[in-house]
C-alpha positions in Angstrom: 81.9 335.8 97.6 81.6 333.2 100.3 78.8 333.9 102.7 80.2 332.5 105.9 81.3 333.7 109.2 82.8 332.7 112.5 82.1 334.5 115.8 83.1 334.0 119.4 81.4 335.8 122.2 82.3 335.6 125.9 80.4 337.2 128.8 80.2 336.5 132.5 77.1 334.4 131.6 78.0 332.5 128.4 80.8 331.5 126.1 79.8 330.9 122.5 81.7 329.8 119.4 79.6 329.8 116.2 80.4 329.0 112.5 77.8 329.7 109.9 77.8 329.1 106.1 74.7 330.5 104.5 75.4 328.6 101.3 75.6 325.3 103.1 74.0 321.9 102.9 72.2 321.8 106.2 75.1 320.2 108.1 75.2 321.0 111.8 76.9 320.3 115.1 75.2 322.0 118.0 76.0 321.8 121.6 74.4 324.3 123.9 73.8 322.1 126.9 70.1 322.3 126.3 69.0 319.2 124.3 65.6 320.5 123.2 67.1 323.8 122.0 69.9 321.9 120.2 67.1 319.9 118.4 65.3 323.1 117.3 68.6 324.7 116.1 69.2 321.5 114.1 65.8 322.0 112.4 66.7 325.6 111.6 70.0 324.5 110.0 68.6 321.5 108.1 65.5 323.3 106.7 67.5 326.5 106.0 70.3 324.6 104.2 72.7 326.4 106.6 75.9 324.8 107.8 75.8 325.7 111.5 78.3 324.8 114.2 77.6 326.0 117.7 79.4 325.3 121.0 77.8 327.2 123.8 78.6 327.1 127.5 76.2 329.0 129.8 75.1 329.4 133.3 72.5 326.6 133.0 72.5 326.3 136.8 70.7 329.6 136.9 68.4 328.9 134.0 68.3 328.5 130.2 67.5 332.2 129.4 71.1 333.6 129.0 72.2 330.7 126.8 69.1 330.8 124.5 69.2 334.6 124.2 73.0 334.8 123.6 72.9 332.1 121.0 70.2 334.2 119.2 72.5 337.3 119.5 75.5 335.5 118.1 73.5 333.8 115.3 72.0 337.1 114.3 75.5 338.8 114.3 76.9 335.9 112.2 73.9 336.1 109.8 74.3 339.8 109.3 78.1 339.6 108.9 77.9 336.7 106.4 75.4 338.5 104.2 77.4 341.7 104.1 75.6 344.5 102.3 73.0 342.0 100.9 73.9 342.5 97.3 71.9 340.2 95.0 69.7 338.6 97.7 66.0 338.0 97.3 65.5 339.8 100.6 62.0 338.4 101.4 61.1 334.9 102.5 58.1 333.2 103.8 57.1 329.7 104.8 53.9 327.9 105.9 55.1 324.7 107.6 53.1 321.8 109.2 54.5 319.5 111.8 51.8 316.9 112.2 49.0 318.7 114.2 50.8 322.1 114.3 51.0 324.7 111.6 53.3 327.7 111.6 53.9 330.7 109.4 57.2 332.7 109.4 57.9 335.7 107.2 61.2 337.6 107.0 62.5 340.7 105.4 66.3 341.2 105.5 65.8 344.9 105.6 68.4 346.3 108.0 65.5 347.2 110.3 65.0 344.9 113.2 61.4 344.1 114.1 59.8 341.1 115.7 56.1 340.2 115.7 55.0 337.0 117.3 51.7 335.3 117.9 52.8 332.0 119.5 50.1 330.5 121.7 51.9 327.4 122.7 49.7 324.7 124.3 52.1 324.4 127.3 54.6 326.6 129.1 57.2 323.9 128.8 58.5 321.1 126.5 60.1 318.8 129.0 62.2 321.3 131.1 62.5 323.9 128.3 60.3 327.0 128.9 58.5 327.9 125.7 58.7 331.7 126.5 62.3 331.5 125.6 61.4 330.9 121.9 60.4 334.6 121.7 63.6 335.6 123.5 65.7 333.7 120.9 63.7 335.2 117.9 64.0 338.7 119.3 67.8 338.4 119.8 68.2 336.9 116.3 66.0 339.6 114.6 67.7 342.5 116.4 71.3 341.4 115.9 70.6 340.1 112.4 68.8 343.4 111.6 65.8 341.7 110.0 62.1 341.9 110.3 60.6 338.7 111.4 57.0 337.7 111.9 56.3 334.3 113.5 52.9 332.9 114.0 51.5 329.6 115.3 48.3 329.0 113.5 47.2 325.9 115.3 48.3 322.7 116.9 48.0 320.7 120.2 51.4 319.1 120.8 53.8 321.8 122.1 56.9 320.0 120.8 55.4 320.0 117.3 54.3 323.6 117.6 57.8 324.8 118.5 59.4 322.6 115.8 57.1 324.0 113.1 58.2 327.5 114.0 61.9 326.6 113.7 61.4 324.7 110.4 59.4 327.7 109.0 62.1 330.1 110.1 64.7 327.9 108.3 62.6 327.8 105.1 61.9 331.5 105.1 65.6 332.4 105.6 66.6 330.0 102.8 64.2 331.8 100.5 65.3 335.3 101.5 69.0 334.7 101.1 68.7 333.1 97.7 70.6 334.9 95.0 68.4 336.9 92.7 70.9 337.1 89.8 71.0 340.8 90.1 74.1 342.4 91.4 72.4 345.1 93.3 71.0 345.8 96.7 67.2 345.0 96.8 66.1 348.4 98.1 65.1 351.7 96.5 67.2 353.3 99.2 70.3 351.6 97.9 71.1 350.1 101.4 69.7 347.4 103.6 
């Protein structure tokens, strides 16, 4: 079964087209109108071996919040839909990733139970014109709509760009581990459902 999905979502604030292939090669084409966010989503795709194509148009004249959150919503929905019932996946994934001075840990459980824990003390409130508080908004939207438990921690670092990038690389690596096929044709839960 191919684990891929296409989703389009339109609201009064954003219009998003997204294609996701979980069994990809890390190919990506991302256009959100927010260059730093595009760069972070590229890290997620590359280090998660996800083929990810996103075209998002949002009310950037207001701020970046709606676009960042709505991309998280759509990516979570696509991730959930592409995985289906989760038959044969590892389910759990974790990664401890450095980016020069920064070190991040991300742990995921594709459990069907959305939960987000973050401890992300970024050094600055912005990277260029991108507010770092939006990282948590993206992660929350992704975890809720992907129906997964996600813990993201920034362990240390000084450069804010490196700190955020370490988080996205760690997210990619942990998802890559969690979606790997276990070789068992069963749902990895004693409940029989995720």
